[in-house]
C-alpha positions in Angstrom: 97.6 -82.8 156.1 98.3 -86.6 156.5 96.9 -88.8 153.7 94.5 -91.5 154.5 97.3 -94.1 154.4 99.0 -92.3 157.2 96.0 -92.8 159.5 95.9 -95.5 162.1 94.1 -98.5 160.6 91.0 -98.1 162.9 90.7 -94.5 162.0 91.1 -95.1 158.2 88.4 -97.8 158.4 86.1 -95.5 160.3 86.6 -92.8 157.6 86.0 -95.2 154.8 82.9 -96.7 156.4 81.3 -93.3 157.2 81.8 -91.8 153.8 80.6 -95.0 152.1 77.5 -94.8 154.2 77.0 -91.2 153.2 77.5 -92.0 149.5 74.8 -94.6 149.7 72.5 -92.4 151.8 72.8 -89.5 149.4 72.0 -91.7 146.4 69.0 -93.1 148.2 67.9 -89.5 148.9 68.1 -88.8 145.2 65.8 -91.7 144.4 63.4 -90.8 147.2 63.2 -87.1 146.1 62.6 -88.1 142.4 59.7 -90.3 143.5 58.3 -87.6 145.8 58.5 -85.1 143.0 56.5 -87.4 140.6 53.8 -87.6 143.3 53.8 -83.8 143.6 53.3 -83.6 139.8 50.4 -86.0 140.1 48.9 -83.8 142.8 49.4 -80.8 140.5 51.5 -79.0 143.1 52.8 -75.5 142.4 55.4 -75.3 139.6 58.0 -73.9 142.0 57.7 -76.9 144.3 58.0 -79.4 141.5 61.0 -77.6 140.0 62.7 -77.4 143.4 62.2 -81.1 143.9 63.8 -81.9 140.6 66.8 -79.6 141.4 67.2 -81.4 144.7 67.5 -84.8 142.9 70.5 -83.4 141.1 71.9 -82.0 144.3 71.7 -85.4 146.0 73.4 -87.2 143.1 76.2 -84.6 143.3 76.4 -85.3 147.1 76.7 -89.0 146.4 79.5 -88.4 143.9 81.4 -86.1 146.2 81.0 -88.6 149.1 82.4 -91.3 146.8 85.4 -89.1 146.0 86.1 -88.8 149.7 85.7 -92.6 150.2 88.2 -93.2 147.4 90.6 -90.6 148.8 90.4 -92.5 152.1 91.5 -95.7 150.4 88.1 -97.2 149.7 87.6 -99.3 146.6 84.2 -101.1 146.9 81.4 -100.3 144.5 78.3 -98.6 145.7 76.0 -101.2 147.3 72.3 -100.5 147.1 69.4 -102.8 146.9 66.9 -101.6 144.3 63.9 -102.8 146.2 64.8 -100.6 149.1 65.0 -97.4 147.1 62.2 -95.0 146.6 58.9 -94.7 148.4 56.9 -97.7 147.1 53.9 -97.7 144.9 50.6 -96.3 146.1 47.1 -96.0 144.7 46.2 -92.6 143.3 43.9 -91.9 146.2 46.8 -92.5 148.6 49.4 -90.2 147.0 48.6 -87.4 149.4 49.4 -89.6 152.3 52.7 -90.6 150.7 53.6 -87.0 150.0 52.9 -85.9 153.6 54.8 -88.8 155.1 57.9 -88.4 152.8 57.8 -84.6 152.9 57.6 -84.4 156.7 60.0 -87.2 157.6 62.7 -86.8 154.9 62.7 -83.0 154.5 61.1 -81.2 157.5 62.8 -83.6 159.9 65.7 -85.1 158.0 67.0 -82.1 156.1 66.5 -79.7 159.0 68.7 -81.7 161.4 71.1 -82.3 158.5 71.8 -78.5 158.3 73.0 -78.5 161.9 74.8 -81.8 161.6 76.8 -80.9 158.5 77.7 -77.5 160.0 79.2 -79.3 163.0 81.0 -81.9 160.9 82.4 -79.2 158.6 83.9 -77.0 161.4 87.0 -79.1 162.3 87.3 -80.7 158.8 90.6 -79.8 157.1 91.1 -82.7 154.7 90.6 -80.9 151.3 88.4 -83.4 149.5 86.2 -84.0 152.5 86.0 -80.2 153.2 85.0 -79.6 149.6 82.2 -82.2 149.9 80.9 -80.8 153.2 81.0 -77.3 151.8 78.7 -78.3 148.9 76.5 -80.5 151.0 75.9 -78.0 153.7 75.1 -75.2 151.2 72.5 -77.4 149.5 71.0 -78.8 152.7 69.7 -75.3 153.6 67.7 -75.2 150.4 66.5 -78.8 151.0 65.3 -77.8 154.4 63.4 -74.8 153.0 61.8 -77.1 150.4 60.4 -79.3 153.2 58.8 -76.5 155.2 57.4 -74.8 152.0 55.9 -78.1 151.0 54.3 -78.6 154.4 52.9 -75.0 154.3 51.4 -75.8 150.9 49.9 -79.1 152.1 48.3 -77.3 155.0 46.7 -74.8 152.6 45.0 -77.2 150.2 41.3 -78.3 150.5 42.3 -81.6 152.0 44.4 -80.0 154.8 42.4 -81.6 157.5 43.5 -85.0 156.2 47.1 -83.7 156.1 46.8 -82.8 159.8 45.4 -86.2 160.7 48.3 -87.9 159.0 50.8 -85.8 160.8 49.1 -86.2 164.2 49.0 -89.9 163.7 52.6 -90.5 162.3 54.8 -87.7 163.7 55.6 -89.6 167.0 56.8 -92.6 165.0 58.8 -90.4 162.7 60.6 -88.9 165.8 61.2 -92.4 167.2 62.9 -93.4 164.0 64.9 -90.2 163.9 66.1 -90.8 167.5 67.2 -94.3 166.7 69.1 -93.1 163.6 70.9 -90.4 165.6 71.7 -92.8 168.5 69.7 -90.7 171.0 70.2 -93.3 173.7 73.8 -92.1 173.7 72.9 -88.5 174.6 75.3 -87.4 177.4 77.5 -90.5 177.1 81.2 -90.1 177.2 82.5 -88.8 173.9 85.8 -90.0 172.4 87.1 -87.2 170.1 89.6 -88.4 167.6 91.3 -85.5 165.8 92.3 -87.5 162.8 88.7 -88.6 162.2 87.4 -85.0 162.7 89.8 -83.8 160.1 88.0 -86.1 157.6 84.5 -84.9 158.7 83.5 -87.4 161.4 82.4 -86.7 165.0 81.7 -88.8 168.1 78.4 -90.6 168.3 77.0 -88.7 171.3 77.4 -85.5 169.3 74.8 -86.8 166.8 72.3 -87.2 169.6 73.1 -83.7 171.0 72.7 -82.2 167.6 69.2 -83.8 167.3 68.2 -82.4 170.7 69.4 -79.0 169.7 67.4 -79.2 166.5 64.2 -80.2 168.4 64.5 -77.1 170.6 65.7 -74.5 168.0 64.0 -75.7 164.8 61.3 -78.4 165.1 59.4 -76.9 168.0 59.1 -73.3 166.6 58.7 -74.3 163.0 56.0 -76.9 163.6 54.5 -74.6 166.2 54.0 -71.8 163.6 51.7 -74.3 161.8 49.8 -75.3 165.0 51.6 -78.7 165.3 52.9 -79.7 168.7 56.3 -81.1 168.0 57.2 -81.5 171.7 54.1 -83.6 172.4 54.8 -85.8 169.4 58.5 -86.1 170.5 57.5 -87.3 174.0 54.7 -89.7 172.9 56.9 -92.7 172.0 59.9 -92.0 174.3 
């Protein structure tokens, strides 16, 4: 397996940039989940949800560390670059904590972690660079549990006395959540010509149009049936802000 320094400069830069982005994203997820778990404790959520949230914080820190190891193996040397004011979920008044939990739980876990399971599975398949493969193995294994946390959290939120408020929040905000997700996954590139670079795939990267295709697959196979089981029309919300 060629080392990072045997890659073409453009490929090496792409690998470094992507794994640095993942390192920062995983660290941000750790902060977000820690904040969300505190809110769950303030809502006196079930113990198992709170404990799972705390376990996910540790998972995300490990993911950030593993991503940093891949970044360094690819020749990267810059320190992690995160702005503290952009981390977490922001402060809310006590009577708004439920709103914050619904928004963060649905967008970050039901949406974000669900598509992440399919994404990392596709990234892992052609990856052969050992340090990147090790990172993707661990991340993918954990993402399945993180996805389950999101849907378990939503199920609990829809069972509490204020469930009608939960549904109102979802009905109001799910279309905008999908819009942000489409932007993050480059959905405008769905069906565009894909430039597959084997050297990059070996390090756990894939062409931009494949991200959009993965999101479309997730809508059809995951979001629609999982939300539908809770009487939430994901397809309507998806189309609303197209």
